[in-house]
VOPAGU-2260 file (C-alpha; in pm, 1 decimal, decimal comma):
REM VOPAGU-2260
SITE   aa  ch    i         X         Y         Z
SITE  MET   A    0   -3592,5   -3615,0   -2835,5
SITE  ALA   A    1   -3357,7   -3400,1   -3018,7
SITE  SER   A    2   -3195,5   -3068,3   -2906,6
SITE  GLN   A    3   -2991,6   -2821,6   -3079,1
SITE  SER   A    4   -2819,4   -2506,7   -3022,9
SITE  TYR   A    5   -2735,0   -2168,9   -3285,7
SITE  GLU   A    6   -2548,8   -1880,9   -3241,3
SITE  LEU   A    7   -2749,8   -1567,2   -3347,8
SITE  ASN   A    8   -2642,1   -1265,1   -3501,1
SITE  ALA   A    9   -2872,6   -1034,1   -3306,3
SITE  GLU   A   10   -2942,6   -1028,9   -2913,9
SITE  VAL   A   11   -3251,4   -1168,3   -2836,1
SITE  THR   A   12   -3405,4   -1026,1   -2488,6
SITE  GLU   A   13   -3687,9   -1019,4   -2275,8
SITE  ALA   A   14   -3753,8    -656,5   -2486,3
SITE  ASN   A   15   -3730,8    -791,4   -2822,6
SITE  LEU   A   16   -3874,0   -1163,1   -2803,6
SITE  GLY   A   17   -4178,7   -1061,5   -2930,2
SITE  GLN   A   18   -4048,2    -913,4   -3266,0
SITE  PHE   A   19   -3884,6   -1279,0   -3347,8
SITE  LYS   A   20   -4258,1   -1461,6   -3311,8
SITE  PRO   A   21   -4368,1   -1402,3   -3636,8
SITE  GLN   A   22   -4023,4   -1545,9   -3805,6
SITE  LEU   A   23   -4025,1   -1874,8   -3562,4
SITE  ASP   A   24   -4419,3   -1877,1   -3659,9
SITE  ALA   A   25   -4304,2   -1842,7   -4026,9
SITE  LEU   A   26   -4022,3   -2129,1   -3974,1
SITE  VAL   A   27   -4253,1   -2384,4   -3831,9
SITE  THR   A   28   -4549,3   -2335,2   -4025,2
SITE  GLN   A   29   -4279,0   -2387,0   -4329,3
SITE  GLY   A   30   -4182,4   -2714,9   -4197,9
SITE  ILE   A   31   -4493,1   -2850,5   -4069,5
SITE  GLY   A   32   -4670,8   -2736,7   -4369,8
SITE  LYS   A   33   -4952,8   -2588,1   -4218,9
SITE  ALA   A   34   -5039,5   -2243,0   -4018,3
SITE  ILE   A   35   -4919,4   -2245,4   -3634,8
SITE  SER   A   36   -4841,5   -1985,1   -3387,2
SITE  GLY   A   37   -4648,5   -2052,5   -3059,9
SITE  ARG   A   38   -4730,0   -1976,1   -2717,2
SITE  ARG   A   39   -4456,4   -1796,2   -2475,6
SITE  THR   A   40   -4259,5   -2005,7   -2233,3
SITE  THR   A   41   -3993,6   -2002,8   -2021,5
SITE  ALA   A   42   -3786,5   -2324,5   -1939,6
SITE  ALA   A   43   -3508,1   -2336,0   -1739,7
SITE  GLY   A   44   -3507,7   -1964,4   -1695,8
SITE  LEU   A   45   -3484,9   -1922,6   -2099,8
SITE  ARG   A   46   -3741,2   -1734,7   -2259,1
SITE  GLY   A   47   -3910,3   -1855,5   -2631,9
SITE  TYR   A   48   -4195,5   -2009,4   -2751,2
SITE  GLU   A   49   -4331,0   -2362,5   -2761,2
SITE  TYR   A   50   -4514,3   -2526,2   -3025,1
SITE  GLN   A   51   -4748,6   -2878,9   -3009,3
SITE  PHE   A   52   -4851,9   -3042,5   -3368,6
SITE  ASP   A   53   -4931,5   -3366,3   -3511,4
SITE  LEU   A   54   -4665,7   -3523,2   -3723,8
SITE  PRO   A   55   -4756,9   -3641,7   -4090,2
SITE  ARG   A   56   -4627,5   -4000,6   -3952,0
SITE  PRO   A   57   -4654,0   -4250,5   -3811,9
SITE  ALA   A   58   -5017,3   -4226,8   -3733,4
SITE  GLY   A   59   -5110,0   -4051,2   -3427,4
SITE  ALA   A   60   -4763,4   -3871,2   -3408,8
SITE  ARG   A   61   -4715,3   -3537,4   -3200,6
SITE  SER   A   62   -4402,1   -3288,8   -3132,9
SITE  ARG   A   63   -4351,4   -3054,7   -2873,6
SITE  LEU   A   64   -4072,5   -2789,9   -2993,5
SITE  ALA   A   65   -3920,7   -2581,8   -2763,3
SITE  ILE   A   66   -3729,6   -2280,3   -2927,4
SITE  LEU   A   67   -3564,5   -2058,0   -2637,0
SITE  PHE   A   68   -3319,9   -1813,8   -2582,6
SITE  ASP   A   69   -3037,9   -1697,2   -2398,6
SITE  GLY   A   70   -2871,6   -1375,0   -2560,1
SITE  ARG   A   71   -2684,8   -1460,7   -2945,7
SITE  THR   A   72   -2793,0   -1815,2   -2787,1
SITE  GLN   A   73   -3097,8   -2034,6   -2928,0
SITE  TYR   A   74   -3157,0   -2369,7   -2769,0
SITE  THR   A   75   -3422,9   -2599,5   -3020,4
SITE  VAL   A   76   -3566,0   -2890,6   -2814,5
SITE  ASN   A   77   -3764,9   -3138,9   -3020,1
SITE  CYS   A   78   -4000,9   -3415,6   -2860,2
SITE  GLN   A   79   -4200,1   -3641,0   -3110,3
SITE  TYR   A   80   -4402,8   -3916,7   -2946,9
SITE  THR   A   81   -4653,7   -4180,6   -3041,4
SITE  GLU   A   82   -4984,6   -4262,0   -2829,6
SITE  SER   A   83   -4764,2   -4536,7   -2686,1
SITE  LYS   A   84   -4474,3   -4344,7   -2562,0
SITE  ARG   A   85   -4616,1   -4054,9   -2501,8
SITE  ARG   A   86   -4630,3   -4050,9   -2083,8
SITE  LYS   A   87   -4281,8   -4135,3   -2116,6
SITE  VAL   A   88   -4121,7   -3908,9   -2361,7
SITE  VAL   A   89   -4343,1   -3598,4   -2255,0
SITE  ASP   A   90   -4216,8   -3660,3   -1878,7
SITE  ALA   A   91   -3907,1   -3711,6   -2021,1
SITE  CYS   A   92   -3913,4   -3345,7   -2239,9
SITE  GLY   A   93   -4035,7   -3188,9   -1926,2
SITE  LYS   A   94   -3703,1   -3265,8   -1707,4
SITE  ALA   A   95   -3496,9   -3199,8   -2036,7
SITE  LEU   A   96   -3623,8   -2810,1   -2046,4
SITE  GLU   A   97   -3659,8   -2801,1   -1648,4
SITE  THR   A   98   -3271,7   -2898,8   -1609,0
SITE  LEU   A   99   -3163,9   -2754,3   -1941,7
SITE  GLU   A  100   -2827,0   -2484,2   -1908,5
SITE  ALA   A  101   -2726,6   -2244,3   -2103,6
SITE  LYS   A  102   -2344,8   -2246,9   -2228,2
């Protein structure tokens, strides 16, 4: 599981969140090499988009990527797992997203 935060040039609000979706979809699509569309999500009171996709290796690996916004701050939480560790990582990822605190 990895998390990062970034300061943005523009403030992301409930009113304009949808304007950022095409850019996020394009960025994730470029990163994974196939078209994907995120779904709206809320975690720890922060709104954003979540992506779930297969990873190229190891075989059977998956990723749950949440991109969340708090004004001018973007939080990214990326949980990756293989089937053998799926339950443990999925549970930990859910807990991390539930308890995330904006700084």
